[in-house]
C-alpha positions in Angstrom: 72.3 96.1 208.2 70.6 94.9 211.4 70.1 91.4 212.6 67.7 90.6 215.5 67.2 87.6 217.6 63.7 87.4 219.1 63.5 85.0 222.1 60.4 83.1 223.2 60.3 85.2 226.3 59.0 88.6 225.1 60.1 90.2 228.4 63.8 89.3 227.9 66.3 92.1 228.2 67.2 94.0 225.0 70.9 94.1 224.3 72.5 95.9 221.4 75.9 94.9 220.1 77.6 97.7 218.1 80.2 96.1 215.8 81.7 96.1 212.3 82.3 92.4 212.6 79.3 90.3 211.4 80.9 87.1 212.6 81.0 88.5 216.1 77.3 89.3 215.9 76.6 85.8 214.9 78.7 84.5 217.8 76.8 86.6 220.3 73.4 85.6 218.9 74.3 82.0 219.3 75.9 82.4 222.6 73.1 84.4 224.2 70.4 82.1 222.8 67.1 82.8 224.5 68.6 84.6 227.5 68.1 88.1 225.9 66.8 89.8 222.8 69.9 90.9 220.8 70.1 93.6 218.3 73.3 93.5 216.2 74.0 96.9 214.6 76.7 96.9 212.0 76.4 100.6 211.2 75.6 103.7 213.3 72.7 102.9 215.7 69.4 104.5 214.8 67.6 106.5 217.4 65.0 103.8 218.1 67.8 101.4 219.1 69.5 104.1 221.2 66.2 104.7 223.0 65.1 101.1 223.7 68.4 99.3 224.6 69.0 98.3 228.2 72.7 97.4 227.6 75.1 98.3 224.9 78.0 96.0 224.0 80.6 98.0 222.1 83.1 96.1 220.0 86.4 98.0 220.2 88.4 95.5 218.2 88.2 97.4 214.9 87.8 101.0 216.2 90.2 103.7 217.0 90.0 105.6 220.3 88.4 108.7 218.7 85.8 106.5 217.1 84.9 104.9 220.4 84.6 108.3 222.1 82.3 109.5 219.4 80.1 106.5 219.7 80.0 106.6 223.5 79.1 110.3 223.3 75.9 109.3 221.4 74.7 107.0 224.1 72.4 108.2 226.9 74.5 108.8 230.0 72.2 106.6 232.1 72.4 103.6 229.8 75.0 101.0 230.8 77.6 100.1 228.3 80.3 97.4 228.1 83.5 97.5 226.0 84.2 94.2 224.2 87.6 93.3 222.6 89.2 96.3 224.3 92.8 96.5 225.3 93.7 97.6 228.9 95.2 101.0 227.8 92.1 102.0 225.9 89.8 100.8 228.6 91.5 102.9 231.3 91.3 106.1 229.2 87.6 105.6 228.3 86.3 104.5 231.7 87.7 107.8 233.2 85.6 109.8 230.7 82.4 107.8 230.6 80.9 106.7 233.9 78.2 104.7 232.1 80.9 102.2 231.1 80.0 99.4 233.6 81.7 96.5 232.0 85.0 95.7 230.3 85.8 92.5 228.4 89.3 92.1 227.0 89.9 90.1 223.8 90.9 87.0 225.8 87.7 86.9 227.9 86.2 83.5 228.0 82.6 82.6 227.0 81.8 82.0 230.6 83.2 85.4 231.6 81.1 87.1 228.9 77.9 85.4 229.9 78.4 86.0 233.7 79.4 89.6 233.0 76.4 90.4 230.8 74.0 88.9 233.4 75.6 91.0 236.1 75.3 94.1 234.0 71.6 93.5 233.2 71.0 93.1 237.0 72.5 96.6 237.5 76.0 95.5 238.6 79.5 96.1 237.2 81.9 93.7 235.5 85.5 95.0 235.4 88.8 93.1 235.3 90.5 92.9 238.7 93.5 95.0 237.7 91.3 97.8 236.3 89.0 97.6 239.4 92.0 97.9 241.7 93.3 100.9 239.7 89.9 102.7 240.0 89.7 101.9 243.7 93.2 103.3 244.2 92.2 106.4 242.2 89.1 106.9 244.3 91.1 106.6 247.5 93.6 109.1 246.1 90.8 111.6 245.3 89.2 111.1 248.7 92.6 111.8 250.3 92.9 115.0 248.1 89.5 116.2 249.2 90.4 115.7 252.8 93.7 117.4 252.3 92.0 120.3 250.6 89.7 120.8 253.7 92.8 120.8 256.0 94.6 123.6 254.1 94.5 127.1 255.6 93.2 130.0 253.5 96.7 131.3 253.0 97.9 127.9 251.9 95.1 127.7 249.4 96.0 131.1 248.1 99.7 130.3 247.7 98.9 127.0 246.0 96.5 128.7 243.6 99.3 131.2 242.6 101.8 128.4 242.3 99.5 126.6 240.0 99.6 129.7 237.7 103.3 129.3 237.4 104.5 132.0 239.8 107.8 131.4 241.6 108.2 131.7 245.3 109.7 135.2 244.9 106.8 136.3 242.7 104.2 134.9 245.1 106.0 136.7 248.0 106.0 140.0 246.2 102.3 139.7 245.3 101.3 138.8 248.9 103.7 141.1 250.6 105.4 138.3 252.4 109.0 137.1 252.6 110.2 134.3 250.2 111.2 132.4 253.4 107.5 132.5 254.5 106.3 131.4 251.1 108.8 128.5 251.1 107.6 127.4 254.6 103.9 127.5 253.5 104.6 125.5 250.4 106.6 122.9 252.4 103.6 122.5 254.7 101.0 122.2 252.0 103.0 119.7 250.0 103.1 117.6 253.1 99.4 117.9 253.6 98.5 117.1 250.0 101.1 114.4 249.6 102.8 116.0 246.7 106.6 115.7 246.3 107.2 119.0 244.6 105.7 122.2 243.2 105.1 120.7 239.8 103.1 117.8 241.2 101.1 120.1 243.5 100.3 122.3 240.5 99.2 119.3 238.5 96.9 118.1 241.3 95.5 121.7 241.6 94.7 121.8 237.9 93.2 118.4 237.4 92.0 117.1 240.7 90.8 119.9 243.0 88.1 122.5 242.7 89.6 125.5 244.5 87.8 128.8 245.2 89.2 132.1 244.1 92.4 133.1 246.0 91.7 134.8 249.3 93.4 138.0 250.4 93.4 137.6 254.1 
């Protein structure tokens, strides 16, 4: 079942609210008024809606995380989306996977916050809670630091870290590279300091999930 609010201004922005809560749809229709044309979709959105919407508002209040990922996967990657009635834990997981999530509104967001946020999103901006924005900024700085650290590693250090990431011990790495275990230990100490990792396990994790390393060299 679809409900549509047609404003007097035919050029108003088209927003689609994806929700299983009909009362929420009525609330948004009343609260947006003539500011925007609103589609309220209570079932899976048809292709016409997916194609013509400028901003998706996704009600997460009654959906599990796997349902949300499935829904977000159907949206065009260049169409901005905002999560409504989301909890912080779910928001953090989803925003890492879907860069088109430009807005997050927790369940306790006020009417003024919703309206200001929607207007900002329609203008091409972002609307994220301060703690989430700070976490993303910290993550971005961390990734930048890792990229700079990667560039500062020598070819030998890259090779050793690649082998360590495969689970090889210092002795096994030394045997494979025809070096002494003491030399391997010294290299690992230096690369941990450059990357900012506290131990081999953390370095291996960073290697696996954060860095795009070339194939090991054999210099």
